[in-house]
N, CA, C and O atoms as a CHARMM CRD file, in Angstrom:
* protein
*
  248
    1    1 MET  N     17.11000 -13.69100  12.69500 PROA 1      0.00000
    2    1 MET  CA    16.71800 -13.10200  11.37900 PROA 1      0.00000
    3    1 MET  C     17.63600 -11.91900  11.10100 PROA 1      0.00000
    4    1 MET  O     17.77400 -11.04200  11.95300 PROA 1      0.00000
    5    2 PRO  N     18.27000 -11.87200   9.92400 PROA 2      0.00000
    6    2 PRO  CA    19.12900 -10.70600   9.58800 PROA 2      0.00000
    7    2 PRO  C     18.32300  -9.40900   9.61600 PROA 2      0.00000
    8    2 PRO  O     17.11800  -9.39200   9.36200 PROA 2      0.00000
    9    3 ARG  N     19.02600  -8.33100   9.93000 PROA 3      0.00000
   10    3 ARG  CA    18.36000  -7.03200  10.05200 PROA 3      0.00000
   11    3 ARG  C     17.56600  -6.63700   8.83800 PROA 3      0.00000
   12    3 ARG  O     16.45200  -6.12900   8.97100 PROA 3      0.00000
   13    4 SER  N     18.12000  -6.86200   7.61900 PROA 4      0.00000
   14    4 SER  CA    17.41100  -6.42700   6.42000 PROA 4      0.00000
   15    4 SER  C     16.10900  -7.21200   6.26400 PROA 4      0.00000
   16    4 SER  O     15.11100  -6.66000   5.80100 PROA 4      0.00000
   17    5 GLN  N     16.10600  -8.48400   6.64300 PROA 5      0.00000
   18    5 GLN  CA    14.84600  -9.27700   6.54700 PROA 5      0.00000
   19    5 GLN  C     13.85200  -8.77400   7.58300 PROA 5      0.00000
   20    5 GLN  O     12.66300  -8.66600   7.28300 PROA 5      0.00000
   21    6 LEU  N     14.29900  -8.46600   8.77600 PROA 6      0.00000
   22    6 LEU  CA    13.40000  -7.97500   9.82800 PROA 6      0.00000
   23    6 LEU  C     12.83100  -6.62500   9.37000 PROA 6      0.00000
   24    6 LEU  O     11.64100  -6.37600   9.56600 PROA 6      0.00000
   25    7 TYR  N     13.62400  -5.77100   8.78200 PROA 7      0.00000
   26    7 TYR  CA    13.15700  -4.48400   8.24200 PROA 7      0.00000
   27    7 TYR  C     12.04600  -4.67400   7.26900 PROA 7      0.00000
   28    7 TYR  O     11.05300  -3.94500   7.28200 PROA 7      0.00000
   29    8 ASP  N     12.21700  -5.68900   6.39400 PROA 8      0.00000
   30    8 ASP  CA    11.21200  -5.91500   5.34100 PROA 8      0.00000
   31    8 ASP  C      9.98800  -6.65300   5.85400 PROA 8      0.00000
   32    8 ASP  O      8.89900  -6.47200   5.30900 PROA 8      0.00000
   33    9 SER  N     10.13000  -7.48500   6.89100 PROA 9      0.00000
   34    9 SER  CA     9.01500  -8.30600   7.31700 PROA 9      0.00000
   35    9 SER  C      8.25400  -7.79600   8.52700 PROA 9      0.00000
   36    9 SER  O      7.05500  -8.04200   8.65700 PROA 9      0.00000
   37   10 ASP  N      8.94500  -7.08400   9.41800 PROA 10     0.00000
   38   10 ASP  CA     8.28100  -6.59600  10.66400 PROA 10     0.00000
   39   10 ASP  C      8.94800  -5.27600  11.06900 PROA 10     0.00000
   40   10 ASP  O      9.85100  -5.23400  11.90500 PROA 10     0.00000
   41   11 PHE  N      8.46300  -4.20900  10.44200 PROA 11     0.00000
   42   11 PHE  CA     9.02300  -2.87100  10.62000 PROA 11     0.00000
   43   11 PHE  C      9.00000  -2.46800  12.07500 PROA 11     0.00000
   44   11 PHE  O      9.98000  -1.91200  12.57100 PROA 11     0.00000
   45   12 TYR  N      7.90300  -2.73400  12.78000 PROA 12     0.00000
   46   12 TYR  CA     7.79200  -2.37500  14.18100 PROA 12     0.00000
   47   12 TYR  C      8.87100  -3.04300  15.02000 PROA 12     0.00000
   48   12 TYR  O      9.51400  -2.37900  15.83400 PROA 12     0.00000
   49   13 ALA  N      9.07500  -4.30300  14.84500 PROA 13     0.00000
   50   13 ALA  CA    10.11600  -5.03200  15.60200 PROA 13     0.00000
   51   13 ALA  C     11.48100  -4.49900  15.20800 PROA 13     0.00000
   52   13 ALA  O     12.35600  -4.41000  16.06900 PROA 13     0.00000
   53   14 TRP  N     11.70500  -4.14700  13.97300 PROA 14     0.00000
   54   14 TRP  CA    12.97000  -3.60800  13.52300 PROA 14     0.00000
   55   14 TRP  C     13.22300  -2.25700  14.21100 PROA 14     0.00000
   56   14 TRP  O     14.34400  -1.99900  14.64900 PROA 14     0.00000
   57   15 THR  N     12.20600  -1.39400  14.31300 PROA 15     0.00000
   58   15 THR  CA    12.38400  -0.09400  14.95200 PROA 15     0.00000
   59   15 THR  C     12.73100  -0.27400  16.43300 PROA 15     0.00000
   60   15 THR  O     13.59900   0.43100  16.94700 PROA 15     0.00000
   61   16 ASN  N     12.06900  -1.20400  17.12500 PROA 16     0.00000
   62   16 ASN  CA    12.33800  -1.44200  18.51500 PROA 16     0.00000
   63   16 ASN  C     13.77500  -1.98300  18.69600 PROA 16     0.00000
   64   16 ASN  O     14.47900  -1.56700  19.61600 PROA 16     0.00000
   65   17 GLU  N     14.19500  -2.88300  17.84000 PROA 17     0.00000
   66   17 GLU  CA    15.52100  -3.42600  17.87500 PROA 17     0.00000
   67   17 GLU  C     16.56800  -2.33400  17.67600 PROA 17     0.00000
   68   17 GLU  O     17.53900  -2.26000  18.42800 PROA 17     0.00000
   69   18 GLN  N     16.37300  -1.48600  16.66300 PROA 18     0.00000
   70   18 GLN  CA    17.32100  -0.42300  16.36800 PROA 18     0.00000
   71   18 GLN  C     17.40300   0.60600  17.50900 PROA 18     0.00000
   72   18 GLN  O     18.48900   1.08400  17.83700 PROA 18     0.00000
   73   19 ALA  N     16.25900   0.94100  18.10800 PROA 19     0.00000
   74   19 ALA  CA    16.26500   1.87400  19.25700 PROA 19     0.00000
   75   19 ALA  C     17.03900   1.29000  20.43900 PROA 19     0.00000
   76   19 ALA  O     17.80100   2.00000  21.09500 PROA 19     0.00000
   77   20 ALA  N     16.84200  -0.01500  20.71200 PROA 20     0.00000
   78   20 ALA  CA    17.53400  -0.67700  21.77800 PROA 20     0.00000
   79   20 ALA  C     19.04900  -0.70600  21.53400 PROA 20     0.00000
   80   20 ALA  O     19.84200  -0.47700  22.44700 PROA 20     0.00000
   81   21 LEU  N     19.42400  -0.98700  20.31300 PROA 21     0.00000
   82   21 LEU  CA    20.85200  -0.97300  19.96000 PROA 21     0.00000
   83   21 LEU  C     21.46500   0.39700  20.11400 PROA 21     0.00000
   84   21 LEU  O     22.57200   0.52900  20.63600 PROA 21     0.00000
   85   22 LEU  N     20.75600   1.42100  19.66600 PROA 22     0.00000
   86   22 LEU  CA    21.25100   2.79300  19.80700 PROA 22     0.00000
   87   22 LEU  C     21.39400   3.19800  21.25300 PROA 22     0.00000
   88   22 LEU  O     22.40100   3.79300  21.63700 PROA 22     0.00000
   89   23 ARG  N     20.38300   2.88100  22.07300 PROA 23     0.00000
   90   23 ARG  CA    20.42900   3.21600  23.50000 PROA 23     0.00000
   91   23 ARG  C     21.53400   2.49400  24.21500 PROA 23     0.00000
   92   23 ARG  O     22.12500   3.02400  25.15600 PROA 23     0.00000
   93   24 ALA  N     21.82000   1.27900  23.77600 PROA 24     0.00000
   94   24 ALA  CA    22.88900   0.48700  24.41700 PROA 24     0.00000
   95   24 ALA  C     24.27900   0.88500  23.89800 PROA 24     0.00000
   96   24 ALA  O     25.29400   0.38300  24.38100 PROA 24     0.00000
   97   25 GLY  N     24.31400   1.78800  22.91500 PROA 25     0.00000
   98   25 GLY  CA    25.60200   2.24000  22.37600 PROA 25     0.00000
   99   25 GLY  C     26.24800   1.22700  21.46100 PROA 25     0.00000
  100   25 GLY  O     27.45000   1.30400  21.20800 PROA 25     0.00000
  101   26 LYS  N     25.48000   0.28300  20.95900 PROA 26     0.00000
  102   26 LYS  CA    26.02200  -0.76500  20.05700 PROA 26     0.00000
  103   26 LYS  C     25.93200  -0.29600  18.59900 PROA 26     0.00000
  104   26 LYS  O     25.22100  -0.88300  17.78300 PROA 26     0.00000
  105   27 LEU  N     26.64900   0.74300  18.30500 PROA 27     0.00000
  106   27 LEU  CA    26.52800   1.42400  17.01300 PROA 27     0.00000
  107   27 LEU  C     26.98000   0.54700  15.84700 PROA 27     0.00000
  108   27 LEU  O     26.50400   0.71200  14.72400 PROA 27     0.00000
  109   28 SER  N     27.88300  -0.37200  16.10800 PROA 28     0.00000
  110   28 SER  CA    28.36500  -1.24800  15.00800 PROA 28     0.00000
  111   28 SER  C     27.28200  -2.29000  14.61200 PROA 28     0.00000
  112   28 SER  O     27.38000  -2.92900  13.56400 PROA 28     0.00000
  113   29 ALA  N     26.28900  -2.43800  15.44400 PROA 29     0.00000
  114   29 ALA  CA    25.22600  -3.41200  15.16900 PROA 29     0.00000
  115   29 ALA  C     23.97800  -2.82800  14.53100 PROA 29     0.00000
  116   29 ALA  O     23.09700  -3.56900  14.09400 PROA 29     0.00000
  117   30 VAL  N     23.89600  -1.52800  14.47500 PROA 30     0.00000
  118   30 VAL  CA    22.70000  -0.90200  13.92100 PROA 30     0.00000
  119   30 VAL  C     22.65200  -0.97800  12.42600 PROA 30     0.00000
  120   30 VAL  O     23.67800  -1.10400  11.75700 PROA 30     0.00000
  121   31 ASP  N     21.42300  -0.89800  11.89700 PROA 31     0.00000
  122   31 ASP  CA    21.20600  -0.98500  10.43000 PROA 31     0.00000
  123   31 ASP  C     21.26300   0.47000   9.87500 PROA 31     0.00000
  124   31 ASP  O     20.24500   1.13100   9.66800 PROA 31     0.00000
  125   32 ILE  N     22.46400   0.89700   9.66000 PROA 32     0.00000
  126   32 ILE  CA    22.71200   2.34000   9.32400 PROA 32     0.00000
  127   32 ILE  C     21.99400   2.74800   8.05500 PROA 32     0.00000
  128   32 ILE  O     21.36400   3.80500   8.01800 PROA 32     0.00000
  129   33 GLU  N     22.07300   1.93500   7.01400 PROA 33     0.00000
  130   33 GLU  CA    21.44900   2.28600   5.73700 PROA 33     0.00000
  131   33 GLU  C     19.96100   2.52700   5.87300 PROA 33     0.00000
  132   33 GLU  O     19.44700   3.54400   5.40500 PROA 33     0.00000
  133   34 ASN  N     19.25000   1.57900   6.52300 PROA 34     0.00000
  134   34 ASN  CA    17.83300   1.72900   6.66000 PROA 34     0.00000
  135   34 ASN  C     17.44600   2.81000   7.63400 PROA 34     0.00000
  136   34 ASN  O     16.42800   3.47500   7.44000 PROA 34     0.00000
  137   35 ILE  N     18.22600   3.00500   8.67200 PROA 35     0.00000
  138   35 ILE  CA    17.95500   4.11300   9.58000 PROA 35     0.00000
  139   35 ILE  C     18.07400   5.46400   8.87900 PROA 35     0.00000
  140   35 ILE  O     17.22800   6.34000   9.05500 PROA 35     0.00000
  141   36 ALA  N     19.11300   5.61900   8.09700 PROA 36     0.00000
  142   36 ALA  CA    19.28600   6.85600   7.30200 PROA 36     0.00000
  143   36 ALA  C     18.14600   7.07100   6.34100 PROA 36     0.00000
  144   36 ALA  O     17.64400   8.18500   6.19700 PROA 36     0.00000
  145   37 GLU  N     17.72900   5.98500   5.67000 PROA 37     0.00000
  146   37 GLU  CA    16.58800   6.06800   4.72000 PROA 37     0.00000
  147   37 GLU  C     15.33100   6.50700   5.45300 PROA 37     0.00000
  148   37 GLU  O     14.58000   7.34300   4.95000 PROA 37     0.00000
  149   38 GLU  N     15.09200   5.94500   6.65100 PROA 38     0.00000
  150   38 GLU  CA    13.87800   6.31500   7.40000 PROA 38     0.00000
  151   38 GLU  C     13.89600   7.70800   7.89000 PROA 38     0.00000
  152   38 GLU  O     12.85600   8.36500   7.91100 PROA 38     0.00000
  153   39 ILE  N     15.07800   8.21500   8.30300 PROA 39     0.00000
  154   39 ILE  CA    15.19400   9.60600   8.73500 PROA 39     0.00000
  155   39 ILE  C     14.89800  10.56900   7.57700 PROA 39     0.00000
  156   39 ILE  O     14.18700  11.56100   7.74100 PROA 39     0.00000
  157   40 GLU  N     15.46500  10.24900   6.39300 PROA 40     0.00000
  158   40 GLU  CA    15.19500  11.08100   5.23400 PROA 40     0.00000
  159   40 GLU  C     13.74200  11.05400   4.86400 PROA 40     0.00000
  160   40 GLU  O     13.17800  12.08900   4.50800 PROA 40     0.00000
  161   41 SER  N     13.12200   9.91200   4.93600 PROA 41     0.00000
  162   41 SER  CA    11.69000   9.76000   4.62000 PROA 41     0.00000
  163   41 SER  C     10.81200  10.53000   5.58600 PROA 41     0.00000
  164   41 SER  O      9.82700  11.14200   5.17300 PROA 41     0.00000
  165   42 MET  N     11.15400  10.50900   6.87000 PROA 42     0.00000
  166   42 MET  CA    10.41600  11.28600   7.85000 PROA 42     0.00000
  167   42 MET  C     10.53200  12.75100   7.58300 PROA 42     0.00000
  168   42 MET  O      9.55800  13.48900   7.72800 PROA 42     0.00000
  169   43 GLY  N     11.72500  13.19900   7.18900 PROA 43     0.00000
  170   43 GLY  CA    11.91200  14.60600   6.87900 PROA 43     0.00000
  171   43 GLY  C     11.03300  15.07200   5.68800 PROA 43     0.00000
  172   43 GLY  O     10.43100  16.14500   5.70100 PROA 43     0.00000
  173   44 ARG  N     11.00300  14.20300   4.67300 PROA 44     0.00000
  174   44 ARG  CA    10.17600  14.54300   3.47600 PROA 44     0.00000
  175   44 ARG  C      8.70400  14.59000   3.83200 PROA 44     0.00000
  176   44 ARG  O      7.96700  15.46300   3.37400 PROA 44     0.00000
  177   45 THR  N      8.28400  13.63500   4.65800 PROA 45     0.00000
  178   45 THR  CA     6.84900  13.54800   5.08300 PROA 45     0.00000
  179   45 THR  C      6.49400  14.77200   5.89600 PROA 45     0.00000
  180   45 THR  O      5.43500  15.36400   5.69100 PROA 45     0.00000
  181   46 GLU  N      7.36200  15.16400   6.81800 PROA 46     0.00000
  182   46 GLU  CA     7.07800  16.36100   7.63100 PROA 46     0.00000
  183   46 GLU  C      7.00800  17.59300   6.76900 PROA 46     0.00000
  184   46 GLU  O      6.14400  18.44200   6.99000 PROA 46     0.00000
  185   47 LYS  N      7.88000  17.72300   5.79800 PROA 47     0.00000
  186   47 LYS  CA     7.87200  18.90200   4.92000 PROA 47     0.00000
  187   47 LYS  C      6.61800  18.95900   4.12900 PROA 47     0.00000
  188   47 LYS  O      5.99500  20.01500   4.01900 PROA 47     0.00000
  189   48 ARG  N      6.21700  17.80300   3.55300 PROA 48     0.00000
  190   48 ARG  CA     4.96600  17.77400   2.78300 PROA 48     0.00000
  191   48 ARG  C      3.75500  18.15900   3.64300 PROA 48     0.00000
  192   48 ARG  O      2.86700  18.88500   3.19500 PROA 48     0.00000
  193   49 GLU  N      3.73700  17.66600   4.86800 PROA 49     0.00000
  194   49 GLU  CA     2.64100  18.00900   5.78600 PROA 49     0.00000
  195   49 GLU  C      2.59900  19.46500   6.09200 PROA 49     0.00000
  196   49 GLU  O      1.52800  20.07100   6.10400 PROA 49     0.00000
  197   50 LEU  N      3.75200  20.04800   6.34200 PROA 50     0.00000
  198   50 LEU  CA     3.84600  21.48400   6.62000 PROA 50     0.00000
  199   50 LEU  C      3.33500  22.33500   5.43600 PROA 50     0.00000
  200   50 LEU  O      2.56300  23.27700   5.61600 PROA 50     0.00000
  201   51 VAL  N      3.77400  21.98600   4.26600 PROA 51     0.00000
  202   51 VAL  CA     3.33900  22.69300   3.04300 PROA 51     0.00000
  203   51 VAL  C      1.85100  22.57400   2.87800 PROA 51     0.00000
  204   51 VAL  O      1.18500  23.55700   2.55600 PROA 51     0.00000
  205   52 SER  N      1.29900  21.36900   3.09500 PROA 52     0.00000
  206   52 SER  CA    -0.13900  21.14400   2.98000 PROA 52     0.00000
  207   52 SER  C     -0.94900  21.99200   3.96600 PROA 52     0.00000
  208   52 SER  O     -1.96300  22.59400   3.61100 PROA 52     0.00000
  209   53 ARG  N     -0.47600  22.02000   5.20000 PROA 53     0.00000
  210   53 ARG  CA    -1.18800  22.79800   6.23900 PROA 53     0.00000
  211   53 ARG  C     -1.07000  24.27100   5.97000 PROA 53     0.00000
  212   53 ARG  O     -2.03900  25.00200   6.17500 PROA 53     0.00000
  213   54 LEU  N      0.07700  24.74700   5.51700 PROA 54     0.00000
  214   54 LEU  CA     0.21100  26.15800   5.18800 PROA 54     0.00000
  215   54 LEU  C     -0.68800  26.54500   4.02600 PROA 54     0.00000
  216   54 LEU  O     -1.28600  27.62100   4.02700 PROA 54     0.00000
  217   55 ARG  N     -0.78300  25.66000   3.02800 PROA 55     0.00000
  218   55 ARG  CA    -1.65200  25.90600   1.89400 PROA 55     0.00000
  219   55 ARG  C     -3.10300  26.03900   2.37800 PROA 55     0.00000
  220   55 ARG  O     -3.81800  26.95700   1.97500 PROA 55     0.00000
  221   56 THR  N     -3.52200  25.12400   3.23200 PROA 56     0.00000
  222   56 THR  CA    -4.90300  25.16700   3.77900 PROA 56     0.00000
  223   56 THR  C     -5.16000  26.42600   4.56400 PROA 56     0.00000
  224   56 THR  O     -6.21600  27.05000   4.45200 PROA 56     0.00000
  225   57 LEU  N     -4.16300  26.79500   5.37100 PROA 57     0.00000
  226   57 LEU  CA    -4.31800  28.02100   6.14700 PROA 57     0.00000
  227   57 LEU  C     -4.45400  29.24500   5.25600 PROA 57     0.00000
  228   57 LEU  O     -5.31900  30.09300   5.47900 PROA 57     0.00000
  229   58 LEU  N     -3.60100  29.33200   4.25300 PROA 58     0.00000
  230   58 LEU  CA    -3.66000  30.46600   3.35000 PROA 58     0.00000
  231   58 LEU  C     -4.94700  30.51600   2.58300 PROA 58     0.00000
  232   58 LEU  O     -5.46500  31.60000   2.31200 PROA 58     0.00000
  233   59 LEU  N     -5.49200  29.34200   2.21700 PROA 59     0.00000
  234   59 LEU  CA    -6.78500  29.31000   1.50900 PROA 59     0.00000
  235   59 LEU  C     -7.90800  29.83200   2.39000 PROA 59     0.00000
  236   59 LEU  O     -8.84400  30.46500   1.90100 PROA 59     0.00000
  237   60 HSD  N     -7.81800  29.56900   3.68000 PROA 60     0.00000
  238   60 HSD  CA    -8.86400  30.05000   4.60000 PROA 60     0.00000
  239   60 HSD  C     -8.70100  31.53100   4.87400 PROA 60     0.00000
  240   60 HSD  O     -9.68400  32.20900   5.17100 PROA 60     0.00000
  241   61 ILE  N     -7.50600  32.04200   4.78300 PROA 61     0.00000
  242   61 ILE  CA    -7.30600  33.47600   5.06300 PROA 61     0.00000
  243   61 ILE  C     -7.80500  34.32700   3.90500 PROA 61     0.00000
  244   61 ILE  O     -8.35100  35.41100   4.11100 PROA 61     0.00000
  245   62 TYR  N     -7.61500  33.82800   2.67600 PROA 62     0.00000
  246   62 TYR  CA    -7.99000  34.66000   1.54600 PROA 62     0.00000
  247   62 TYR  C     -9.27600  34.29700   0.96700 PROA 62     0.00000
  248   62 TYR  O     -9.71700  34.92000   0.00100 PROA 62     0.00000
């Protein structure tokens, strides 16, 4: 199954495959576009979570 199809149909399997490829040093085989997209998405999610928790903390303080 091509990487883009695996990414769309079984995200968990795709992540395991990409991790194995990275650990094996097979950089030419990794799904660079989708990995970059996922890293950016994780960063946005973490930032939103931090802002939300800070907002909650500030509301409890004041």
